[in-house]
C-alpha positions in Angstrom: 40.8 -41.7 -72.9 39.6 -42.0 -69.3 37.4 -44.5 -67.5 35.3 -43.6 -64.5 34.4 -46.0 -61.6 32.4 -46.4 -58.4 33.5 -48.8 -55.7 30.9 -50.6 -53.6 32.0 -52.6 -50.5 30.8 -52.6 -46.9 34.3 -53.0 -45.6 36.3 -49.8 -45.5 39.6 -51.6 -45.5 38.7 -53.4 -48.8 37.5 -50.1 -50.3 40.7 -48.4 -49.4 42.8 -51.2 -50.7 41.1 -51.2 -54.1 41.0 -47.4 -54.4 44.7 -47.3 -53.6 45.5 -49.9 -56.2 43.5 -48.0 -58.8 45.1 -44.7 -58.0 48.6 -46.3 -58.1 48.4 -48.6 -61.1 45.5 -47.3 -63.2 46.1 -43.6 -64.0 43.4 -43.7 -66.7 40.7 -44.6 -64.1 38.9 -41.8 -62.1 37.1 -42.9 -58.9 33.8 -40.9 -58.7 32.5 -42.3 -55.5 32.7 -45.1 -52.9 29.6 -46.7 -51.3 29.3 -48.7 -48.1 26.5 -51.1 -49.2 23.8 -52.1 -51.7 21.4 -49.2 -51.3 24.1 -46.5 -51.3 25.8 -48.3 -54.2 22.6 -48.2 -56.4 22.2 -44.5 -55.6 25.8 -43.8 -56.5 25.8 -45.7 -59.8 22.5 -44.0 -60.8 23.9 -40.6 -59.9 27.4 -40.8 -61.4 26.8 -43.2 -64.4 30.3 -44.6 -64.2 32.0 -46.8 -66.9 32.9 -49.4 -64.2 31.2 -50.5 -60.9 33.5 -52.6 -58.7 31.1 -54.6 -56.5 31.7 -56.7 -53.4 29.3 -59.6 -53.4 28.4 -60.3 -49.8 27.4 -57.1 -48.0 25.4 -56.4 -44.8 22.3 -55.1 -46.7 22.4 -57.5 -49.7 24.7 -58.6 -52.5 26.4 -57.2 -55.5 24.0 -59.3 -57.6 21.1 -57.2 -56.1 22.7 -54.1 -57.5 23.1 -55.6 -61.0 19.4 -56.8 -60.9 18.3 -53.3 -59.8 20.3 -51.5 -62.6 19.9 -54.1 -65.4 19.5 -51.3 -68.0 22.6 -49.4 -66.8 25.4 -49.0 -69.3 28.3 -49.6 -66.9 30.5 -52.7 -66.7 30.1 -54.6 -63.4 33.3 -56.1 -61.9 32.7 -58.5 -59.0 35.3 -58.2 -56.3 35.2 -61.0 -53.7 37.3 -63.1 -51.3 35.5 -66.2 -52.5 35.5 -67.9 -55.9 32.2 -69.8 -55.4 30.1 -67.1 -57.0 31.5 -67.6 -60.5 28.6 -69.7 -61.8 26.0 -67.1 -60.7 28.1 -64.4 -62.2 28.2 -66.4 -65.5 24.4 -66.8 -65.4 24.0 -63.0 -65.0 26.4 -62.4 -67.9 28.9 -60.7 -65.6 32.3 -61.6 -67.2 34.6 -59.4 -65.0 35.6 -61.0 -61.8 38.5 -60.2 -59.3 39.5 -62.1 -56.2 40.6 -60.4 -53.0 43.3 -59.4 -52.4 43.3 -57.8 -55.8 46.3 -58.7 -58.0 47.5 -55.5 -59.6 48.4 -57.3 -62.8 44.9 -58.7 -63.2 43.5 -55.3 -62.3 45.6 -53.4 -64.9 44.8 -56.1 -67.5 41.1 -55.7 -66.9 41.3 -51.9 -67.2 43.4 -52.1 -70.4 40.8 -54.4 -71.9 38.0 -52.0 -71.0 39.9 -49.0 -72.3 40.3 -50.8 -75.7 36.6 -51.7 -75.7 35.5 -48.2 -74.9 37.8 -46.8 -77.7 36.5 -49.3 -80.3 32.9 -48.6 -79.3 33.4 -44.9 -79.5 34.7 -45.3 -83.1 31.8 -47.5 -84.1 29.1 -45.7 -82.2 26.6 -43.7 -84.4 25.6 -40.2 -83.2 22.8 -40.7 -80.7 19.6 -38.7 -81.0 18.1 -39.6 -77.6 19.2 -40.2 -74.0 17.5 -42.1 -71.2 17.2 -40.5 -67.8 16.1 -42.2 -64.5 13.5 -40.2 -62.6 11.4 -41.0 -59.5 8.6 -41.9 -61.9 10.7 -44.2 -64.1 13.0 -43.9 -67.1 12.3 -40.9 -69.4 13.6 -40.7 -73.0 14.7 -37.2 -74.2 15.6 -36.1 -77.7 18.9 -34.3 -77.5 17.7 -31.6 -79.9 14.8 -30.8 -77.5 17.1 -30.3 -74.4 17.8 -26.6 -73.7 19.9 -26.9 -70.6 20.6 -28.8 -67.4 21.1 -27.1 -64.0 22.0 -28.3 -60.5 19.1 -27.6 -58.1 19.7 -28.7 -54.5 20.4 -32.4 -54.8 18.7 -32.8 -58.2 19.6 -32.2 -61.8 16.9 -30.2 -63.6 16.8 -30.8 -67.3 14.8 -28.1 -69.2 13.2 -29.3 -72.4 11.6 -27.2 -75.2 8.1 -26.1 -74.3 9.3 -25.4 -70.8 9.0 -29.0 -69.6 11.3 -30.0 -66.7 12.7 -33.4 -65.9 14.4 -34.1 -62.5 17.0 -36.8 -61.9 19.7 -37.5 -59.4 22.3 -37.7 -62.1 25.3 -35.4 -61.6 26.1 -32.6 -64.0 29.3 -34.3 -65.0 27.5 -37.6 -65.7 25.0 -35.6 -67.8 27.8 -34.2 -69.9 29.2 -37.6 -70.4 25.8 -39.0 -71.3 24.8 -36.5 -73.9 28.4 -36.6 -75.4 27.6 -34.0 -78.1 29.8 -31.0 -79.0 26.8 -28.6 -78.9 26.5 -29.2 -75.2 28.9 -27.1 -73.2 29.3 -26.0 -69.6 28.8 -22.2 -69.3 28.6 -22.0 -65.5 29.5 -24.2 -62.6 25.9 -25.3 -62.3 24.7 -25.2 -66.0 25.3 -27.1 -69.2 23.5 -25.7 -72.2 22.6 -27.0 -75.7 24.1 -24.1 -77.8 21.8 -25.1 -80.6 18.9 -23.8 -78.5 20.5 -20.5 -77.5 18.3 -17.7 -78.9 20.4 -14.6 -77.9 23.7 -13.9 -76.1 22.9 -10.7 -74.2 25.2 -7.7 -74.7 27.1 -8.2 -71.4 28.1 -11.8 -72.5 27.3 -12.9 -69.0 23.8 -14.2 -69.8 22.0 -16.1 -72.6 18.4 -16.4 -73.5 17.3 -19.8 -74.6 14.6 -20.5 -77.2 12.1 -21.2 -74.5 12.7 -17.7 -73.1 14.7 -18.7 -70.0 17.7 -16.5 -69.0 20.7 -18.6 -68.1 23.9 -17.1 -66.5 27.4 -17.4 -68.0 30.3 -17.3 -65.6 33.2 -15.1 -66.4 35.5 -18.1 -66.5 33.3 -19.6 -69.3 32.4 -16.5 -71.2 35.3 -16.6 -73.6 34.8 -20.3 -74.3 31.2 -19.8 -75.1 31.8 -16.8 -77.4 34.6 -18.7 -79.2 32.4 -21.7 -79.7 29.7 -19.4 -81.2 32.3 -17.7 -83.3 31.5 -14.3 -81.8 
């Protein structure tokens, strides 16, 4: 099992030190992005939907607490990383239980990661199959039934999610984060830019390099993913 993370700190030296410690001592943690401040951190967390967000507290354009308040419905675990221990009370008030002091002690870091891995494993075992996902858009949070999603495709800097009845939802979530969010076997990547819900495939065209969805849209299948798709559909 793997955890994903985003590091938010306005000091490059601190970001590099934490990233180096994670890469050296926490092989089960993948760093998805690093951000230099509050605004960029909020964008990165929304886009990548990590399991963990390592947040510096005092930054030039705000604080780590500002990020938590802006993303209060986000599912990730926030870990405050600071050179000062006088923020513990506010962290407690905001129900942030994870706290690391700079310079980060590798034993405390690995212990924290191990605990989060165990938590994720137990939650996965207990978690019932979800029927909906929430997606952040420019208008607000949209709730989509998984059964209604036909596919997701990367368009410029946006992710377009096509829903039955030819409705489109646009979000700045990455395609990888979308895959992690839906977390259902019927959703598979058939192209570098596309993830489809195989339950909503109408026809696999004879060439095997395109599929037609129930809504009528033709979606490409890359050569590298053609065999995976056909095997999945038992063709």
